[in-house]
C-alpha positions as CSV (number, residue, x, y, z in Angstrom):
1,M,159.9,126.9,207.0
2,D,160.4,128.9,203.8
3,I,158.9,127.6,200.7
4,K,160.8,128.6,197.5
5,K,158.6,129.5,194.5
6,S,159.7,128.2,191.2
7,N,160.2,130.7,188.2
8,S,159.7,128.0,185.6
9,P,156.3,128.1,183.5
10,V,153.7,125.5,184.2
11,K,153.6,122.8,181.4
12,K,150.2,121.8,179.9
13,T,149.2,118.3,180.0
14,G,149.1,116.1,176.9
15,T,145.3,115.8,177.2
16,A,144.8,119.6,176.9
17,K,146.9,119.7,173.7
18,Q,144.8,117.0,172.1
19,L,141.5,118.9,173.0
20,I,142.8,122.0,171.3
21,E,143.9,120.1,168.2
22,A,140.6,118.3,168.1
23,R,138.7,121.6,168.3
24,R,140.8,123.0,165.5
25,W,140.0,120.1,163.1
26,T,136.3,120.3,164.1
27,I,136.2,123.8,163.0
28,I,138.1,122.9,159.7
29,S,135.7,120.0,159.1
30,L,132.6,122.2,159.7
31,I,133.9,124.7,157.2
32,L,134.7,121.9,154.6
33,S,131.2,120.5,155.2
34,I,129.5,123.8,154.7
35,G,131.6,124.3,151.5
36,M,130.7,120.9,150.2
37,M,127.0,121.4,151.0
38,A,127.1,124.6,149.0
39,F,128.9,122.9,146.1
40,A,126.4,120.1,146.1
41,V,123.5,122.6,146.0
42,V,125.2,124.4,143.0
43,Q,125.7,120.9,141.3
44,S,122.1,120.0,141.9
45,I,121.0,123.2,140.3
46,Q,123.3,122.5,137.2
47,L,122.1,119.0,136.9
48,V,118.5,120.1,136.9
49,R,119.4,122.5,134.1
50,V,121.2,119.8,132.2
51,A,118.2,117.5,132.6
52,D,115.9,120.1,131.2
53,R,118.3,120.7,128.3
54,L,118.5,116.9,127.7
55,E,114.7,116.7,127.8
56,V,114.4,119.4,125.2
57,Q,117.0,117.7,123.0
58,H,115.2,114.3,123.4
59,N,112.0,115.9,122.3
60,N,113.8,117.6,119.4
61,T,115.5,114.3,118.5
62,S,112.1,112.4,118.6
63,D,110.6,115.1,116.3
64,L,113.6,114.8,114.0
65,L,113.2,111.0,113.8
66,E,109.5,111.3,113.1
67,N,110.1,113.9,110.4
68,T,112.9,111.8,108.9
69,K,110.6,108.8,108.9
70,A,107.8,110.8,107.3
71,I,110.2,112.0,104.6
72,F,111.4,108.4,104.1
73,D,108.0,107.1,103.8
74,N,107.1,109.7,101.2
75,T,110.2,109.1,99.1
76,A,109.2,108.0,95.7
77,T,110.8,104.5,95.9
78,H,112.0,102.9,99.2
79,Y,112.9,99.6,100.7
80,I,110.2,98.0,102.8
81,D,111.5,94.5,103.8
82,D,112.6,91.1,102.7
83,F,110.3,88.2,101.6
84,P,108.1,87.0,103.2
85,T,108.1,89.7,105.9
86,F,106.8,92.3,103.5
87,L,103.7,90.3,102.7
88,P,101.6,92.6,105.2
89,K,102.8,95.6,103.2
90,I,101.2,94.1,100.1
91,S,97.9,93.5,101.9
92,Q,98.0,97.1,103.2
93,L,98.6,98.4,99.7
94,I,95.8,96.4,98.1
95,S,93.3,97.5,100.9
96,N,93.9,101.1,99.7
97,A,92.7,100.3,96.1
98,K,89.8,102.3,95.0
99,E,89.3,101.1,91.4
100,E,91.9,98.6,90.0
101,I,94.5,96.1,91.3
102,I,97.2,94.5,88.9
103,I,99.3,91.6,90.3
104,F,102.2,90.2,88.5
105,Q,103.8,87.3,90.3
106,D,105.3,83.8,89.9
107,V,102.4,81.8,91.6
108,T,99.0,82.6,92.7
109,G,100.0,81.1,96.1
110,Y,102.7,83.8,96.7
111,G,103.8,83.2,100.3
112,L,101.5,80.2,100.7
113,F,104.4,77.9,102.1
114,S,106.6,80.6,103.7
115,S,104.1,82.5,105.6
116,P,100.6,80.8,105.5
117,D,99.1,83.1,108.1
118,K,100.1,86.3,106.1
119,F,99.1,84.6,102.9
120,Q,95.5,84.0,104.0
121,E,95.3,87.6,105.1
122,Y,96.5,88.7,101.7
123,I,94.0,86.5,99.9
124,D,91.3,87.8,102.2
125,I,92.0,91.4,101.2
126,L,91.9,90.3,97.4
127,W,88.6,88.4,98.0
128,K,87.0,91.5,99.7
129,K,88.2,93.8,97.0
130,A,86.7,91.5,94.3
131,H,83.3,91.4,96.1
132,D,83.4,95.2,96.4
133,G,83.5,95.5,92.7
134,K,87.2,96.4,92.2
135,K,88.8,95.3,88.9
136,I,91.5,92.7,89.5
137,S,94.1,91.4,87.0
138,L,96.4,88.7,88.1
139,I,99.2,87.2,86.0
140,S,101.3,84.2,87.2
141,Y,103.5,81.5,85.6
142,N,102.1,78.4,83.9
143,A,102.8,75.0,85.5
144,E,106.2,74.5,83.7
145,L,107.6,77.9,84.8
146,S,106.2,77.6,88.3
147,Y,107.9,74.2,88.7
148,Q,111.2,75.7,87.3
149,C,111.1,78.6,89.8
150,R,110.0,76.5,92.7
151,S,113.0,74.1,92.0
152,E,115.4,76.9,92.1
153,Q,113.9,78.2,95.3
154,F,114.4,74.9,97.1
155,G,117.8,74.1,95.6
156,V,116.9,71.2,93.3
157,A,117.1,72.8,89.9
158,D,118.9,70.9,87.0
159,I,118.8,67.6,88.8
160,S,117.5,64.8,86.4
161,S,117.6,62.0,89.0
162,K,114.4,61.9,91.1
163,E,116.2,60.2,93.8
164,E,118.9,62.8,94.0
165,Q,116.3,65.6,93.7
166,N,114.4,64.2,96.6
167,D,117.5,63.7,98.7
168,K,118.6,67.2,98.1
169,F,115.1,68.7,98.8
170,E,115.0,66.8,102.1
171,K,118.4,68.1,103.1
172,H,117.4,71.7,102.1
173,I,114.3,71.5,104.2
174,S,115.9,69.9,107.3
175,N,118.9,72.2,107.2
176,S,117.3,75.5,106.4
177,L,113.5,75.4,106.4
178,Q,112.4,72.6,108.9
179,Q,110.5,75.2,111.1
180,T,108.8,76.7,108.0
181,Y,107.9,73.3,106.8
182,D,106.4,72.2,110.0
183,N,104.5,75.4,110.3
184,F,103.0,74.9,106.8
185,I,102.0,71.3,107.6
186,N,100.3,72.2,110.9
187,F,98.8,75.5,109.8
188,K,95.0,75.4,109.9
189,F,93.7,77.7,107.1
190,G,90.3,79.3,107.8
191,E,90.5,79.0,111.5
192,E,89.8,82.7,111.8
193,N,86.6,84.3,110.6
194,F,87.1,85.3,107.0
195,G,83.4,85.3,106.1
196,S,82.6,83.6,102.8
197,L,86.3,82.9,102.2
198,S,86.6,80.7,105.2
199,T,85.1,77.7,103.5
200,H,87.6,78.0,100.6
201,L,90.5,78.5,103.0
202,K,89.5,75.4,105.0
203,E,89.5,73.4,101.7
204,L,93.1,74.1,101.5
205,N,93.9,72.0,104.5
206,K,92.1,69.0,102.9
207,I,93.9,69.5,99.6
208,R,97.4,69.7,101.4
209,D,96.7,66.7,103.7
210,R,95.3,64.5,100.9
211,I,98.2,65.1,98.4
212,M,101.1,65.1,100.9
213,F,100.1,62.4,103.4
214,G,97.0,60.7,102.1
215,N,94.9,62.3,104.8
216,R,97.1,60.7,107.5
217,K,97.1,62.8,110.7
218,Y,100.4,63.4,112.4
219,V,99.7,64.4,116.0
220,K,102.5,63.1,118.2
221,E,105.1,62.4,115.6
222,K,106.6,64.8,113.1
223,A,105.2,64.7,109.6
224,P,107.8,63.4,107.1
225,I,109.4,65.5,104.4
226,V,107.6,64.4,101.2
227,S,109.2,64.2,97.7
228,F,109.7,67.4,95.8
229,D,107.2,66.6,93.1
230,V,104.5,65.7,95.8
231,F,105.3,69.0,97.6
232,N,105.0,70.9,94.4
233,Q,101.8,69.3,93.3
234,A,100.3,70.3,96.8
235,L,101.2,73.9,96.4
236,D,100.0,74.0,92.8
237,S,96.7,72.3,93.6
238,M,96.1,74.7,96.5
239,A,96.8,77.7,94.3
240,Y,94.6,76.4,91.5
241,Y,91.7,75.9,93.9
242,L,92.0,79.6,95.1
243,E,92.2,80.7,91.4
244,K,88.9,79.0,90.7
245,A,87.4,80.7,93.9
246,L,88.6,84.1,92.8
247,C,87.4,83.6,89.2
248,G,83.9,82.9,90.6
249,T,83.6,86.6,91.8
250,N,83.4,87.8,88.1
251,Q,85.7,90.7,89.0
252,V,88.9,88.9,88.6
253,S,90.9,88.2,85.4
254,I,93.7,85.6,85.7
255,Y,96.3,85.1,83.0
256,E,98.9,82.4,82.7
257,S,102.4,83.4,81.5
258,A,104.8,81.2,79.6
259,R,107.5,83.8,79.8
260,L,109.9,84.3,82.7
261,H,109.9,87.8,84.2
262,N,112.4,89.6,86.4
263,I,110.0,91.4,88.6
264,H,107.0,90.8,90.8
265,Y,104.6,93.7,91.5
266,W,101.3,94.7,92.9
267,L,99.9,97.9,91.4
268,I,96.9,99.8,92.6
269,D,95.0,102.5,90.6
270,N,98.3,103.3,88.8
271,T,99.3,105.4,91.8
272,E,101.3,103.2,94.1
273,A,103.0,99.7,93.9
274,V,105.0,97.2,95.8
275,F,107.6,95.3,93.8
276,A,110.3,92.7,94.3
277,F,113.0,91.0,92.4
278,P,112.5,87.2,92.2
279,R,114.8,84.7,93.7
280,H,116.4,83.6,90.5
281,L,118.1,87.0,90.4
282,A,119.2,87.1,94.1
283,A,119.5,85.0,97.1
284,V,117.0,87.0,99.0
285,E,113.8,88.5,97.6
286,V,113.7,92.1,98.5
287,G,110.6,94.3,98.5
288,Y,110.2,98.0,97.6
289,R,107.3,100.4,97.6
290,T,107.1,103.1,94.9
291,R,105.0,106.1,93.9
292,D,107.3,107.1,91.1
293,G,105.1,108.0,88.1
294,N,107.5,106.8,85.3
295,F,108.1,103.5,87.0
296,L,104.4,103.0,87.6
297,N,103.8,103.5,83.9
298,Y,106.5,101.0,83.1
299,L,104.8,98.4,85.4
300,R,101.5,99.1,83.8
301,S,103.0,98.7,80.3
302,L,104.4,95.2,81.3
303,H,100.9,94.2,82.4
304,D,99.2,95.5,79.2
305,D,101.9,93.9,76.9
306,C,101.3,90.6,78.8
307,V,97.6,90.4,78.4
308,T,97.6,91.3,74.7
309,R,100.3,88.9,73.6
310,S,98.4,85.6,73.4
311,K,101.5,83.8,72.2
312,N,103.1,83.8,75.6
313,H,100.0,84.3,77.8
314,R,96.7,82.4,78.1
315,K,93.6,83.8,79.8
316,K,92.2,81.5,82.4
317,C,89.2,83.4,83.6
318,G,87.6,86.9,83.6
């Protein structure tokens, strides 16, 4: 039996076609993977270089900021902070005094209510400087001007009715200064070791508690807001006690001013000063530090004029 051979080509199966196609894409994927790996290596190298540049720029920026700060700090006159935050700057300034300290402020208890912890550090520096033999001259307002400035500070100026005054004072404290008031009431002066000053600081607690609350202790319940006159009497009595303590060092001269001034300042050795504009000129008392020679001479002249004009100033000790 003859078998006839077919002249038509043999057709490849579908599976063979898929295999060839798969190999083709495998090769393409391999080429792409190698290319991507090479690209990643190049990118990594570039990222390392960028990181190195950024580190250099960061160091240069840090150096620039440090240099800028140094220039700023050495500027003749510059802003330091608002009251009472700048109180440590005053303490720092006074600690650098070598011969003389001149203080021109509204009350001896500057910052006593607003920041009692920073205030006692400030008094401690003055106390140490006085015992080290440094000459200290302090000018503050008399009782009438002190009352006037404090009434402006606490929003009760020009109110004749005591009932209305106390009501407004209570609202001012509760709305704006409740935390500050509570901190002042609960603060324990002299708890830290201030040497011989500690006894005097602890006496402030007794004066405050006796005048404001008749020595009543408020432990669980919040202390009430007292009348403005009682509050003012407590602050004045505490400041007066500190004045007597400072006068006892024989290195401190304290003068009482009957004239309103438009600046507070702390001047050391006629070389550097911190100054601030009082609240009756602006809503916020802003502090500055200066080494400007002409301005320092002006501040010195204000002091010299005050201590020689007996009509407007009275020497209390020294």
